[in-house]
N, C-alpha and C positions, 0 to 999 in steps of 0.2 A: 586231305593231304594236298599240299601245294603242288602245282604243276612243275614249278622250278625244282622241287626236291626229287621229283620222279624222273628228271631228265639226266642223260649222261653228259659228261664233259664235252664230248664231240657235238652233241645236239645243242648245247649251250653255246659252244663256239660258232656253230652254224648260224644261230639266231643273232649273235653279235656281228657276224660278217654281213648278214642281210641288212642289219641296221646301219652298219658302216657304209654299205653300198647305196644307202639312200632309200631303202624300202619304207613304205608307209605302214601304219599299224594294220591296215586291212591286208596289205601284201604279206606281212609276217604271219597273220592269222591263216591266210590261205596256204602259205608255204608250210606251216606247221602241219596242216591237214594233209596236203598233197605229198610233201617230201618226207616228213617225219612220222606221219600217221598219228599225230597228236590232235585230238578233237577238242577245241576250246572255243568259247564264245569270244566276241569282240572285247567284252569287258575283262574276261579272264586273260586275254592277251595283254591288255593294258597292265593288269596286275602282275603278270609274268615279267614284263619288261621292267616294271618298278622293282620287283623282288630281285631281279638280276642286275639292277642299277644300269640298265641299258637306256641310253637316250637316243631318240630318233633325230635325224638331221632335219631341222626346220626347213620348210619350203621357202625359197627366196622371195623377198618382197618384190612387188612390181616396180619397175624403174620409176624414178621420181618424176620424170617428165610425162609419164602416162597419167598421173593423178591430176585432177582438176581442182580448182578452188571451191567448187560447189560440192565436192565429194565429202561425205560425212563418215565418221568412224562407224564400225559395225555396232549396232544396238541390239537389244534382245529381240526386237521385232524386225525381222528381215523381210523384205519384199523384193523379188526379182522379176522384172517384166521383160527381160532381154529376149525371150522367145515367145512361144505360143501359150505358155502357161504362166500363172502368177502363184508364187510360193510365199507363204507367210509362216513365220515362226511365232508361236504364242508368247506373249509377254509374261503371262502366268502359266506355268506348265500344268498340264492335267495331272491329277493325283496318280502316282505309280509310274510316272514317266520321267526320264532325264530331260527330254526335249520333245515338244509336240508342235503341231501346227496344222495349217490348212493349205490346200492346193486347188486352184481353179484352172481347168483345162480349156483349150481353145473353144470348144463348143458350149462353154458355160457350165459344164458338169463340175461338181466339187467333191472333195474327199478330205477326210481327216487322216493324219499320219502321226506316228509317235515312235520313239525309241525308248525302251524301258531299261532299267538298271542291269538287266542281264544281257543287254546287247540285242534284244529281239526287236524287230521292226514290225509295226502294224500299219496297214493301209486299208481304210474303210470308206468306200465311196458312199455318198449320201443316197444315191440311187443304186440299190443293190444289183440291178441289171447292167449297170454301166461298166464297160471294160475299155480302158484307154488303149489307143493304138500303141504299138510297140515304139514308134518314133516318139510319141508323147511321153511314154514311161522313161525312155532313155534321157530325154531332156529333163524330166522331173528329177531323175536320179542325179544327173549332173548338177542341177541347181541346188538340190538338197545337200549334196556333198560339199559344194562351194559354201553354202550358207552355214553348215555345221563347222567347217574349218574356220570360217570367220569368227564363229562364236567360241572356238577353242575345243571342239569335240574331235 
């Protein structure tokens, strides 16, 4: 059964309002759980919005003067070296994933990451004893979010 079919008109109106207020897909998923007690995955949230014909407000493009001539459009292989870590998106995705890649942390430790078709995220350090610092994980999450948005996820 579709999540949209099991929702009341008030709940649907609330989701429409969140989208109109500029909420992201992740925001809507979190609010469905917190406010309406509807547990859905990230992918189910995307399908819900599609079923309800709700479009999210796109994030504004950076100002034209901020772009430089050497800047290239986003490609399937993303690499971000702005901080202490290097994030790469695989050009050919691993089987069973929507998107996958590698990350190298400041100390040289590496890990594989992936997002599957159910919206589940996996993170597997090459050294099983490695635990990134909280600061590094926050930076990794920010870079990953930015890279995925550039690729249309």
